[in-house]
N, CA, C and O atoms as a DFTB+ gen file, in Angstrom:
740 C
 N C O
     1  1       0.819      -1.196       0.000
     2  2       0.000       0.000       0.000
     3  2       0.863       1.260       0.000
     4  3       0.578       2.221      -0.715
     5  1       1.934       1.242       0.823
     6  2       2.818       2.406       0.882
     7  2       3.454       2.670      -0.479
     8  3       3.695       3.821      -0.841
     9  1       3.731       1.591      -1.242
    10  2       4.315       1.763      -2.572
    11  2       3.344       2.500      -3.484
    12  3       3.752       3.385      -4.236
    13  1       2.057       2.143      -3.427
    14  2       1.054       2.814      -4.257
    15  2       0.934       4.275      -3.864
    16  3       0.804       5.151      -4.719
    17  1       0.978       4.533      -2.554
    18  2       0.917       5.920      -2.099
    19  2       2.160       6.681      -2.544
    20  3       2.083       7.850      -2.920
    21  1       3.305       6.006      -2.497
    22  2       4.534       6.623      -2.993
    23  2       4.438       6.941      -4.475
    24  3       4.941       7.972      -4.924
    25  1       3.790       6.056      -5.245
    26  2       3.592       6.313      -6.676
    27  2       2.667       7.516      -6.892
    28  3       2.902       8.336      -7.780
    29  1       1.625       7.612      -6.079
    30  2       0.740       8.787      -6.163
    31  2       1.512      10.064      -5.879
    32  3       1.326      11.075      -6.556
    33  1       2.381      10.013      -4.871
    34  2       3.197      11.186      -4.553
    35  2       4.122      11.531      -5.712
    36  3       4.286      12.701      -6.058
    37  1       4.726      10.502      -6.311
    38  2       5.638      10.745      -7.430
    39  2       4.908      11.349      -8.621
    40  3       5.453      12.197      -9.326
    41  1       3.661      10.906      -8.845
    42  2       2.892      11.384      -9.993
    43  2       2.298      12.759      -9.758
    44  3       2.381      13.632     -10.622
    45  1       1.692      12.957      -8.579
    46  2       0.947      14.199      -8.329
    47  2       1.627      15.150      -7.345
    48  3       1.131      16.251      -7.108
    49  1       2.752      14.738      -6.775
    50  2       3.557      15.595      -5.919
    51  2       2.809      16.209      -4.750
    52  3       2.128      15.502      -4.006
    53  1       2.930      17.533      -4.579
    54  2       2.364      18.183      -3.403
    55  2       0.834      18.092      -3.323
    56  3       0.274      18.141      -2.228
    57  1       0.159      17.961      -4.457
    58  2      -1.300      17.811      -4.421
    59  2      -1.671      16.493      -3.737
    60  3      -2.584      16.458      -2.911
    61  1      -0.975      15.422      -4.075
    62  2      -1.217      14.125      -3.423
    63  2      -0.854      14.206      -1.940
    64  3      -1.555      13.642      -1.100
    65  1       0.235      14.903      -1.614
    66  2       0.635      15.063      -0.214
    67  2      -0.431      15.841       0.555
    68  3      -0.728      15.519       1.706
    69  1      -1.001      16.853      -0.073
    70  2      -2.059      17.637       0.566
    71  2      -3.276      16.755       0.868
    72  3      -3.788      16.761       1.987
    73  1      -3.734      16.002      -0.131
    74  2      -4.913      15.152       0.049
    75  2      -4.638      14.087       1.103
    76  3      -5.489      13.828       1.954
    77  1      -3.469      13.470       1.059
    78  2      -3.093      12.471       2.048
    79  2      -3.060      13.103       3.444
    80  3      -3.473      12.484       4.425
    81  1      -2.564      14.342       3.520
    82  2      -2.490      15.058       4.795
    83  2      -3.853      15.322       5.411
    84  3      -3.957      15.544       6.617
    85  1      -4.891      15.301       4.599
    86  2      -6.244      15.459       5.128
    87  2      -6.675      14.234       5.929
    88  3      -7.614      14.303       6.722
    89  1      -5.989      13.116       5.719
    90  2      -6.378      11.856       6.348
    91  2      -5.417      11.392       7.438
    92  3      -5.858      10.924       8.488
    93  1      -4.120      11.513       7.206
    94  2      -3.102      10.969       8.104
    95  2      -1.813      11.727       7.864
    96  3      -1.552      12.181       6.750
    97  1      -0.992      11.869       8.922
    98  2       0.213      12.673       8.701
    99  2       1.535      12.008       9.062
   100  3       2.535      12.261       8.389
   101  1       1.584      11.178      10.082
   102  2       2.890      10.673      10.512
   103  2       3.598       9.891       9.408
   104  3       4.737      10.198       9.056
   105  1       2.923       8.883       8.867
   106  2       3.522       8.093       7.793
   107  2       3.706       8.961       6.553
   108  3       4.681       8.806       5.817
   109  1       2.767       9.873       6.328
   110  2       2.859      10.774       5.173
   111  2       4.190      11.503       5.139
   112  3       4.876      11.485       4.117
   113  1       4.567      12.142       6.237
   114  2       5.803      12.921       6.243
   115  2       7.020      12.030       5.988
   116  3       7.959      12.445       5.308
   117  1       7.008      10.818       6.525
   118  2       8.099       9.880       6.245
   119  2       8.173       9.550       4.756
   120  3       9.252       9.585       4.164
   121  1       7.025       9.229       4.151
   122  2       6.998       8.851       2.740
   123  2       7.332      10.045       1.850
   124  3       8.009       9.885       0.835
   125  1       6.868      11.236       2.215
   126  2       7.227      12.447       1.454
   127  2       8.736      12.636       1.470
   128  3       9.350      12.897       0.435
   129  1       9.327      12.503       2.649
   130  2      10.779      12.649       2.746
   131  2      11.511      11.593       1.953
   132  3      12.488      11.892       1.266
   133  1      11.042      10.341       2.043
   134  2      11.688       9.256       1.294
   135  2      11.546       9.468      -0.208
   136  3      12.494       9.242      -0.960
   137  1      10.364       9.902      -0.651
   138  2      10.155      10.161      -2.086
   139  2      11.074      11.275      -2.567
   140  3      11.637      11.202      -3.659
   141  1      11.218      12.300      -1.748
   142  2      12.141      13.384      -2.105
   143  2      13.581      12.879      -2.114
   144  3      14.375      13.251      -2.978
   145  1      13.911      12.023      -1.138
   146  2      15.255      11.448      -1.078
   147  2      15.582      10.584      -2.280
   148  3      16.743      10.459      -2.670
   149  1      14.549       9.987      -2.869
   150  2      14.741       9.165      -4.068
   151  2      14.642      10.000      -5.353
   152  3      14.689       9.460      -6.458
   153  1      14.504      11.328      -5.194
   154  2      14.509      12.228      -6.343
   155  2      13.194      12.338      -7.089
   156  3      13.183      12.786      -8.235
   157  1      12.090      11.947      -6.481
   158  2      10.798      11.984      -7.174
   159  2      10.196      13.386      -7.217
   160  3       9.433      13.701      -8.130
   161  1      10.528      14.224      -6.248
   162  2      10.138      15.638      -6.244
   163  2      10.932      16.347      -5.165
   164  3      11.641      15.709      -4.387
   165  1      10.813      17.671      -5.117
   166  2      11.579      18.455      -4.166
   167  2      11.108      18.264      -2.731
   168  3       9.912      18.137      -2.468
   169  1      12.051      18.247      -1.819
   170  2      11.765      18.033      -0.404
   171  2      10.782      19.074       0.126
   172  3       9.746      18.714       0.686
   173  1      11.089      20.345      -0.043
   174  2      10.264      21.401       0.543
   175  2       8.896      21.500      -0.113
   176  3       7.922      21.868       0.544
   177  1       8.810      21.180      -1.390
   178  2       7.516      21.185      -2.083
   179  2       6.622      20.094      -1.507
   180  3       5.445      20.331      -1.237
   181  1       7.176      18.905      -1.318
   182  2       6.405      17.796      -0.755
   183  2       5.990      18.061       0.684
   184  3       4.848      17.802       1.062
   185  1       6.921      18.579       1.492
   186  2       6.608      18.885       2.892
   187  2       5.536      19.970       2.957
   188  3       4.636      19.896       3.794
   189  1       5.619      20.973       2.088
   190  2       4.617      22.049       2.088
   191  2       3.223      21.499       1.791
   192  3       2.252      21.902       2.432
   193  1       3.113      20.592       0.835
   194  2       1.818      19.984       0.520
   195  2       1.278      19.184       1.692
   196  3       0.099      19.292       2.030
   197  1       2.132      18.385       2.312
   198  2       1.724      17.578       3.467
   199  2       1.337      18.477       4.637
   200  3       0.340      18.231       5.315
   201  1       2.119      19.503       4.864
   202  2       1.878      20.454       5.955
   203  2       0.520      21.133       5.772
   204  3      -0.257      21.243       6.720
   205  1       0.245      21.578       4.567
   206  2      -1.029      22.251       4.293
   207  2      -2.202      21.304       4.530
   208  3      -3.192      21.694       5.149
   209  1      -2.107      20.085       4.055
   210  2      -3.179      19.115       4.272
   211  2      -3.383      18.813       5.747
   212  3      -4.519      18.719       6.213
   213  1      -2.288      18.661       6.483
   214  2      -2.378      18.375       7.912
   215  2      -3.020      19.532       8.665
   216  3      -3.814      19.312       9.579
   217  1      -2.683      20.763       8.289
   218  2      -3.272      21.927       8.956
   219  2      -4.763      22.041       8.668
   220  3      -5.547      22.364       9.561
   221  1      -5.158      21.779       7.428
   222  2      -6.585      21.817       7.089
   223  2      -7.321      20.735       7.879
   224  3      -8.386      20.989       8.442
   225  1      -6.753      19.534       7.919
   226  2      -7.370      18.436       8.669
   227  2      -7.598      18.825      10.125
   228  3      -8.710      18.706      10.639
   229  1      -6.544      19.288      10.786
   230  2      -6.665      19.648      12.196
   231  2      -7.594      20.839      12.382
   232  3      -8.323      20.911      13.372
   233  1      -7.572      21.776      11.433
   234  2      -8.456      22.943      11.516
   235  2      -9.921      22.542      11.451
   236  3     -10.743      23.084      12.190
   237  1     -10.256      21.605      10.583
   238  2     -11.643      21.133      10.478
   239  2     -12.040      20.415      11.769
   240  3     -13.133      20.643      12.289
   241  1     -11.177      19.561      12.284
   242  2     -11.459      18.844      13.530
   243  2     -11.641      19.829      14.688
   244  3     -12.548      19.676      15.506
   245  1     -10.780      20.828      14.749
   246  2     -10.868      21.864      15.783
   247  2     -12.183      22.633      15.652
   248  3     -12.873      22.861      16.645
   249  1     -12.523      23.028      14.438
   250  2     -13.754      23.781      14.199
   251  2     -14.984      22.970      14.594
   252  3     -15.894      23.492      15.238
   253  1     -15.013      21.686      14.205
   254  2     -16.149      20.840      14.547
   255  2     -16.306      20.697      16.067
   256  3     -17.415      20.805      16.591
   257  1     -15.208      20.455      16.761
   258  2     -15.292      20.293      18.212
   259  2     -15.593      21.629      18.892
   260  3     -16.268      21.659      19.920
   261  1     -15.110      22.710      18.341
   262  2     -15.393      24.040      18.895
   263  2     -16.866      24.385      18.702
   264  3     -17.508      24.940      19.594
   265  1     -17.392      24.050      17.526
   266  2     -18.803      24.330      17.222
   267  2     -19.747      23.494      18.079
   268  3     -20.819      23.964      18.460
   269  1     -19.361      22.270      18.381
   270  2     -20.214      21.384      19.167
   271  2     -19.824      21.302      20.628
   272  3     -20.204      20.358      21.320
   273  1     -19.065      22.286      21.111
   274  2     -18.521      22.224      22.469
   275  2     -19.609      22.075      23.534
   276  3     -19.457      21.279      24.461
   277  1     -20.691      22.823      23.413
   278  2     -21.738      22.751      24.436
   279  2     -22.389      21.372      24.464
   280  3     -22.659      20.828      25.535
   281  1     -22.638      20.815      23.289
   282  2     -23.239      19.481      23.213
   283  2     -22.273      18.427      23.773
   284  3     -22.690      17.519      24.492
   285  1     -21.001      18.552      23.446
   286  2     -19.994      17.595      23.935
   287  2     -19.876      17.687      25.457
   288  3     -19.798      16.667      26.142
   289  1     -19.865      18.920      25.982
   290  2     -19.761      19.098      27.442
   291  2     -20.961      18.508      28.171
   292  3     -20.849      18.125      29.336
   293  1     -22.100      18.429      27.503
   294  2     -23.300      17.850      28.104
   295  2     -23.286      16.333      28.130
   296  3     -24.121      15.718      28.793
   297  1     -22.360      15.728      27.426
   298  2     -22.242      14.275      27.358
   299  2     -21.800      13.731      28.719
   300  3     -20.938      14.313      29.377
   301  1     -22.400      12.605      29.136
   302  2     -22.097      12.014      30.448
   303  2     -20.612      11.655      30.589
   304  3     -20.022      11.863      31.649
   305  1     -20.019      11.124      29.535
   306  2     -18.601      10.753      29.600
   307  2     -17.732      11.998      29.806
   308  3     -16.772      11.967      30.576
   309  1     -18.068      13.083      29.122
   310  2     -17.274      14.302      29.288
   311  2     -17.457      14.858      30.694
   312  3     -16.497      15.338      31.297
   313  1     -18.657      14.798      31.214
   314  2     -18.906      15.311      32.562
   315  2     -18.138      14.511      33.605
   316  3     -17.741      15.042      34.642
   317  1     -17.935      13.236      33.320
   318  2     -17.199      12.384      34.258
   319  2     -15.692      12.639      34.190
   320  3     -15.037      12.791      35.221
   321  1     -15.146      12.684      32.970
   322  2     -13.692      12.778      32.809
   323  2     -13.192      14.180      32.467
   324  3     -12.026      14.493      32.706
   325  1     -14.044      15.010      31.922
   326  2     -13.654      16.345      31.473
   327  2     -12.963      17.192      32.520
   328  3     -11.908      17.759      32.236
   329  1     -13.517      17.304      33.727
   330  2     -12.871      18.157      34.736
   331  2     -11.436      17.736      35.063
   332  3     -10.580      18.589      35.299
   333  1     -11.170      16.431      35.076
   334  2      -9.795      15.959      35.346
   335  2      -8.858      16.354      34.219
   336  3      -7.750      16.840      34.445
   337  1      -9.333      16.132      32.992
   338  2      -8.510      16.475      31.826
   339  2      -8.277      17.985      31.784
   340  3      -7.172      18.435      31.483
   341  1      -9.304      18.757      32.081
   342  2      -9.174      20.214      32.088
   343  2      -8.147      20.670      33.121
   344  3      -7.366      21.583      32.852
   345  1      -8.137      20.050      34.293
   346  2      -7.166      20.411      35.333
   347  2      -5.741      20.145      34.866
   348  3      -4.846      20.961      35.087
   349  1      -5.534      19.006      34.220
   350  2      -4.199      18.679      33.690
   351  2      -3.815      19.685      32.603
   352  3      -2.686      20.176      32.573
   353  1      -4.749      19.982      31.724
   354  2      -4.465      20.906      30.614
   355  2      -4.161      22.313      31.124
   356  3      -3.339      23.018      30.540
   357  1      -4.814      22.723      32.203
   358  2      -4.538      24.063      32.751
   359  2      -3.095      24.164      33.219
   360  3      -2.479      25.225      33.118
   361  1      -2.550      23.058      33.735
   362  2      -1.152      23.074      34.191
   363  2      -0.180      23.236      33.028
   364  3       0.827      23.934      33.151
   365  1      -0.478      22.589      31.892
   366  2       0.435      22.639      30.740
   367  2       0.133      23.802      29.808
   368  3       1.035      24.317      29.148
   369  1      -1.120      24.217      29.749
   370  2      -1.512      25.291      28.847
   371  2      -1.421      24.861      27.390
   372  3      -1.484      23.674      27.070
   373  1      -1.274      25.833      26.530
   374  2      -1.258      25.583      25.090
   375  2      -0.080      24.715      24.661
   376  3      -0.117      24.108      23.591
   377  1       0.965      24.652      25.486
   378  2       2.113      23.810      25.152
   379  2       1.691      22.353      24.968
   380  3       2.332      21.612      24.223
   381  1       0.614      21.940      25.645
   382  2       0.129      20.568      25.526
   383  2      -0.217      20.250      24.079
   384  3       0.051      19.149      23.598
   385  1      -0.812      21.215      23.385
   386  2      -1.179      21.014      21.978
   387  2       0.075      20.786      21.127
   388  3       0.083      19.931      20.241
   389  1       1.110      21.543      21.397
   390  2       2.380      21.372      20.693
   391  2       2.984      19.999      21.010
   392  3       3.397      19.274      20.105
   393  1       3.032      19.651      22.293
   394  2       3.653      18.395      22.725
   395  2       2.878      17.177      22.250
   396  3       3.457      16.105      22.076
   397  1       1.574      17.329      22.039
   398  2       0.738      16.200      21.620
   399  2       1.208      15.603      20.299
   400  3       0.979      14.422      20.035
   401  1       1.842      16.384      19.496
   402  2       2.327      15.918      18.204
   403  2       3.335      14.788      18.374
   404  3       3.453      13.926      17.504
   405  1       4.053      14.785      19.472
   406  2       5.162      13.863      19.658
   407  2       4.793      12.607      20.443
   408  3       5.644      11.743      20.653
   409  1       3.538      12.492      20.878
   410  2       3.112      11.350      21.688
   411  2       2.011      10.602      20.946
   412  3       0.955      11.159      20.646
   413  1       2.272       9.351      20.662
   414  2       1.360       8.521      19.890
   415  2      -0.033       8.491      20.523
   416  3      -0.177       8.264      21.724
   417  1      -1.040       8.722      19.707
   418  2      -2.419       8.604      20.143
   419  2      -2.996       9.817      20.840
   420  3      -4.148       9.776      21.272
   421  1      -2.247      10.884      20.964
   422  2      -2.702      12.057      21.716
   423  2      -3.140      13.204      20.800
   424  3      -3.919      14.059      21.222
   425  1      -2.660      13.237      19.569
   426  2      -2.909      14.391      18.709
   427  2      -4.389      14.676      18.489
   428  3      -4.841      15.789      18.754
   429  1      -5.147      13.706      18.015
   430  2      -6.566      13.965      17.727
   431  2      -7.343      14.345      18.982
   432  3      -8.076      15.333      18.967
   433  1      -7.202      13.583      20.074
   434  2      -7.922      14.009      21.284
   435  2      -7.525      15.412      21.741
   436  3      -8.357      16.158      22.258
   437  1      -6.256      15.770      21.549
   438  2      -5.798      17.088      21.957
   439  2      -6.454      18.192      21.124
   440  3      -6.907      19.198      21.670
   441  1      -6.502      18.005      19.818
   442  2      -7.143      18.990      18.938
   443  2      -8.617      19.132      19.316
   444  3      -9.139      20.243      19.401
   445  1      -9.281      18.001      19.540
   446  2     -10.695      18.024      19.926
   447  2     -10.861      18.717      21.280
   448  3     -11.756      19.546      21.449
   449  1     -10.008      18.382      22.236
   450  2     -10.091      18.983      23.564
   451  2      -9.983      20.496      23.491
   452  3     -10.792      21.208      24.085
   453  1      -8.983      20.992      22.763
   454  2      -8.791      22.446      22.707
   455  2      -9.906      23.126      21.919
   456  3     -10.199      24.301      22.143
   457  1     -10.524      22.397      21.003
   458  2     -11.715      22.932      20.347
   459  2     -12.858      23.077      21.334
   460  3     -13.550      24.095      21.344
   461  1     -13.058      22.063      22.164
   462  2     -14.113      22.108      23.185
   463  2     -13.852      23.248      24.166
   464  3     -14.788      23.886      24.648
   465  1     -12.583      23.501      24.457
   466  2     -12.215      24.582      25.371
   467  2     -12.325      25.962      24.716
   468  3     -12.145      26.994      25.363
   469  1     -12.625      25.948      23.417
   470  2     -12.770      27.175      22.628
   471  2     -11.502      28.041      22.658
   472  3     -11.549      29.260      22.826
   473  1     -10.368      27.349      22.488
   474  2      -9.095      28.056      22.355
   475  2      -9.236      29.059      21.210
   476  3      -9.927      28.789      20.229
   477  1      -8.603      30.179      21.331
   478  2      -8.641      31.185      20.265
   479  2      -8.052      30.598      18.985
   480  3      -7.076      29.848      19.022
   481  1      -8.654      30.949      17.863
   482  2      -8.190      30.421      16.576
   483  2      -6.724      30.750      16.322
   484  3      -5.966      29.893      15.869
   485  1      -6.323      31.974      16.608
   486  2      -4.933      32.372      16.362
   487  2      -3.953      31.540      17.167
   488  3      -2.920      31.115      16.650
   489  1      -4.273      31.307      18.426
   490  2      -3.417      30.482      19.290
   491  2      -3.354      29.059      18.756
   492  3      -2.279      28.465      18.673
   493  1      -4.524      28.512      18.392
   494  2      -4.556      27.154      17.853
   495  2      -3.695      27.048      16.599
   496  3      -2.875      26.137      16.483
   497  1      -3.875      27.972      15.663
   498  2      -3.126      27.893      14.403
   499  2      -1.623      28.023      14.637
   500  3      -0.829      27.320      14.012
   501  1      -1.237      28.921      15.538
   502  2       0.187      29.117      15.820
   503  2       0.799      27.878      16.485
   504  3       1.803      27.349      16.007
   505  1       0.201      27.422      17.575
   506  2       0.779      26.314      18.336
   507  2       0.713      25.011      17.539
   508  3       1.699      24.278      17.463
   509  1      -0.441      24.722      16.949
   510  2      -0.586      23.498      16.159
   511  2       0.316      23.549      14.925
   512  3       0.935      22.549      14.558
   513  1       0.385      24.713      14.294
   514  2       1.246      24.866      13.117
   515  2       2.711      24.649      13.447
   516  3       3.427      23.998      12.686
   517  1       3.169      25.186      14.573
   518  2       4.563      24.980      14.978
   519  2       4.826      23.507      15.299
   520  3       5.874      22.963      14.950
   521  1       3.869      22.874      15.965
   522  2       4.013      21.444      16.257
   523  2       4.134      20.623      14.986
   524  3       4.998      19.752      14.879
   525  1       3.258      20.905      14.016
   526  2       3.328      20.206      12.732
   527  2       4.646      20.491      12.024
   528  3       5.257      19.588      11.453
   529  1       5.077      21.729      12.061
   530  2       6.310      22.111      11.377
   531  2       7.505      21.350      11.925
   532  3       8.303      20.804      11.163
   533  1       7.627      21.313      13.242
   534  2       8.771      20.636      13.860
   535  2       8.683      19.121      13.645
   536  3       9.636      18.502      13.171
   537  1       7.533      18.528      13.996
   538  2       7.367      17.081      13.883
   539  2       7.400      16.628      12.423
   540  3       8.129      15.699      12.076
   541  1       6.621      17.278      11.580
   542  2       6.537      16.881      10.178
   543  2       7.858      17.018       9.445
   544  3       8.255      16.123       8.699
   545  1       8.540      18.138       9.657
   546  2       9.826      18.339       8.991
   547  2      10.854      17.334       9.501
   548  3      11.673      16.828       8.733
   549  1      10.806      17.047      10.806
   550  2      11.724      16.039      11.365
   551  2      11.482      14.657      10.773
   552  3      12.427      13.953      10.417
   553  1      10.219      14.272      10.668
   554  2       9.901      12.973      10.063
   555  2      10.289      12.944       8.585
   556  3      10.832      11.953       8.097
   557  1      10.004      14.038       7.881
   558  2      10.347      14.089       6.454
   559  2      11.862      14.016       6.271
   560  3      12.342      13.343       5.358
   561  1      12.610      14.695       7.122
   562  2      14.072      14.646       7.032
   563  2      14.568      13.223       7.296
   564  3      15.473      12.738       6.616
   565  1      13.968      12.558       8.288
   566  2      14.344      11.165       8.556
   567  2      14.045      10.300       7.333
   568  3      14.867       9.472       6.941
   569  1      12.878      10.490       6.732
   570  2      12.527       9.742       5.524
   571  2      13.479      10.030       4.385
   572  3      13.845       9.127       3.633
   573  1      13.887      11.289       4.251
   574  2      14.803      11.711       3.179
   575  2      16.150      11.005       3.306
   576  3      16.669      10.452       2.337
   577  1      16.706      11.034       4.515
   578  2      18.046      10.477       4.712
   579  2      18.054       8.955       4.839
   580  3      19.093       8.317       4.671
   581  1      16.908       8.390       5.133
   582  2      16.834       6.937       5.300
   583  2      15.852       6.319       4.302
   584  3      15.173       5.340       4.613
   585  1      15.787       6.889       3.123
   586  2      14.804       6.465       2.117
   587  2      14.880       4.974       1.821
   588  3      13.856       4.336       1.581
   589  1      16.062       4.426       1.836
   590  2      16.207       3.007       1.520
   591  2      15.835       2.101       2.703
   592  3      15.786       0.879       2.562
   593  1      15.580       2.696       3.846
   594  2      15.212       1.929       5.042
   595  2      13.860       2.380       5.598
   596  3      13.670       2.386       6.815
   597  1      12.934       2.751       4.744
   598  2      11.671       3.341       5.169
   599  2      10.835       2.409       6.041
   600  3      10.276       2.857       7.042
   601  1      10.734       1.142       5.699
   602  2       9.921       0.215       6.498
   603  2      10.430       0.146       7.940
   604  3       9.640       0.204       8.881
   605  1      11.737       0.022       8.110
   606  2      12.326      -0.033       9.436
   607  2      12.063       1.274      10.182
   608  3      11.782       1.259      11.381
   609  1      12.151       2.384       9.489
   610  2      11.944       3.688      10.096
   611  2      10.500       3.851      10.570
   612  3      10.266       4.352      11.670
   613  1       9.527       3.432       9.748
   614  2       8.111       3.540      10.127
   615  2       7.842       2.748      11.400
   616  3       7.149       3.233      12.295
   617  1       8.378       1.545      11.491
   618  2       8.177       0.717      12.675
   619  2       8.782       1.377      13.911
   620  3       8.182       1.345      14.986
   621  1       9.963       1.972      13.767
   622  2      10.627       2.598      14.903
   623  2       9.928       3.869      15.357
   624  3       9.922       4.164      16.552
   625  1       9.341       4.629      14.442
   626  2       8.611       5.840      14.832
   627  2       7.438       5.456      15.719
   628  3       7.226       6.063      16.769
   629  1       6.682       4.461      15.309
   630  2       5.536       4.018      16.105
   631  2       6.021       3.465      17.440
   632  3       5.401       3.718      18.473
   633  1       7.108       2.724      17.434
   634  2       7.657       2.166      18.663
   635  2       8.077       3.275      19.629
   636  3       7.776       3.202      20.820
   637  1       8.762       4.292      19.130
   638  2       9.183       5.410      19.972
   639  2       7.964       6.150      20.515
   640  3       7.933       6.494      21.697
   641  1       6.958       6.401      19.672
   642  2       5.756       7.091      20.138
   643  2       5.057       6.292      21.230
   644  3       4.605       6.863      22.223
   645  1       4.964       4.978      21.055
   646  2       4.320       4.137      22.067
   647  2       5.155       4.124      23.355
   648  3       4.601       4.090      24.454
   649  1       6.455       4.150      23.220
   650  2       7.317       4.207      24.393
   651  2       7.121       5.498      25.173
   652  3       7.055       5.482      26.402
   653  1       7.029       6.612      24.462
   654  2       6.791       7.900      25.118
   655  2       5.427       7.889      25.803
   656  3       5.300       8.370      26.929
   657  1       4.407       7.347      25.139
   658  2       3.080       7.248      25.736
   659  2       3.135       6.390      26.997
   660  3       2.541       6.748      28.014
   661  1       3.834       5.272      26.941
   662  2       3.971       4.413      28.117
   663  2       4.649       5.134      29.264
   664  3       4.218       5.019      30.411
   665  1       5.700       5.874      28.971
   666  2       6.404       6.641      30.001
   667  2       5.481       7.678      30.627
   668  3       5.467       7.839      31.847
   669  1       4.715       8.375      29.809
   670  2       3.773       9.376      30.321
   671  2       2.740       8.705      31.231
   672  3       2.421       9.231      32.297
   673  1       2.222       7.558      30.818
   674  2       1.234       6.851      31.640
   675  2       1.836       6.390      32.968
   676  3       1.180       6.475      34.006
   677  1       3.067       5.910      32.942
   678  2       3.734       5.494      34.178
   679  2       3.924       6.698      35.108
   680  3       3.690       6.596      36.313
   681  1       4.344       7.826      34.552
   682  2       4.526       9.030      35.369
   683  2       3.198       9.512      35.951
   684  3       3.133       9.911      37.114
   685  1       2.145       9.473      35.143
   686  2       0.828       9.873      35.643
   687  2       0.378       8.946      36.776
   688  3      -0.149       9.410      37.787
   689  1       0.582       7.660      36.607
   690  2       0.208       6.694      37.649
   691  2       1.018       6.950      38.923
   692  3       0.475       6.899      40.026
   693  1       2.294       7.222      38.771
   694  2       3.153       7.508      39.930
   695  2       2.634       8.714      40.701
   696  3       2.486       8.662      41.922
   697  1       2.356       9.805      39.979
   698  2       1.889      11.017      40.651
   699  2       0.493      10.839      41.235
   700  3       0.172      11.437      42.262
   701  1      -0.333      10.034      40.598
   702  2      -1.667       9.769      41.125
   703  2      -1.562       8.990      42.438
   704  3      -2.231       9.327      43.415
   705  1      -0.718       7.944      42.464
   706  2      -0.522       7.157      43.681
   707  2       0.050       8.046      44.783
   708  3      -0.388       7.974      45.931
   709  1       0.999       8.860      44.445
   710  2       1.612       9.772      45.422
   711  2       0.561      10.718      46.002
   712  3       0.555      10.988      47.203
   713  1      -0.309      11.211      45.156
   714  2      -1.365      12.125      45.595
   715  2      -2.377      11.403      46.496
   716  3      -2.818      11.953      47.505
   717  1      -2.736      10.176      46.128
   718  2      -3.676       9.409      46.944
   719  2      -3.099       9.109      48.326
   720  3      -3.814       9.154      49.327
   721  1      -1.820       8.807      48.373
   722  2      -1.162       8.542      49.649
   723  2      -1.119       9.793      50.510
   724  3      -1.282       9.718      51.728
   725  1      -0.900      10.947      49.881
   726  2      -0.855      12.208      50.603
   727  2      -2.236      12.552      51.177
   728  3      -2.334      13.107      52.271
   729  1      -3.288      12.224      50.445
   730  2      -4.651      12.485      50.920
   731  2      -4.990      11.619      52.120
   732  3      -5.700      12.065      53.020
   733  1      -4.486      10.367      52.150
   734  2      -4.766       9.455      53.263
   735  2      -4.031       9.861      54.528
   736  3      -4.466       9.536      55.632
   737  1      -2.926      10.566      54.375
   738  2      -2.112      10.948      55.536
   739  2      -2.702      12.076      56.317
   740  3      -2.126      12.501      57.319
């Protein structure tokens, strides 16, 4: 499948990267970089197409969650877990949106969360855009320099993201246990 997507990128260049970016971004940036590394199109042109698609994707998700914020807040699941998540987010602030790019499985919930919180559009575009720029360009550069080892690279990116997520969960559990013990004392 990745080969077919690589062929689409080679044929349609940044337009294909843009459309792909509307759906998924992590593997996209790797494949864009690898395609550029193999000389199929320019690195910055491919990254720009992927970046634009990723920003539109996140912008639509943010807009939808921002528009439906009141309905989402009325949901029983949000009422149960929302206040805890909001407390954590208040400690990190907008930096959480930037950092979410680097932790597997957190990006979409983060975009939705900040939409529900009705983050200002300018702040969202700046922080999310910088996160995409750093993460996407880094992945594309890795794909560019390791084009002949793309399969191994894709597996390691997911492995590293899952490792970071595991570390975050362990730290959260540690601090939760510490807090519970302090409350009992």
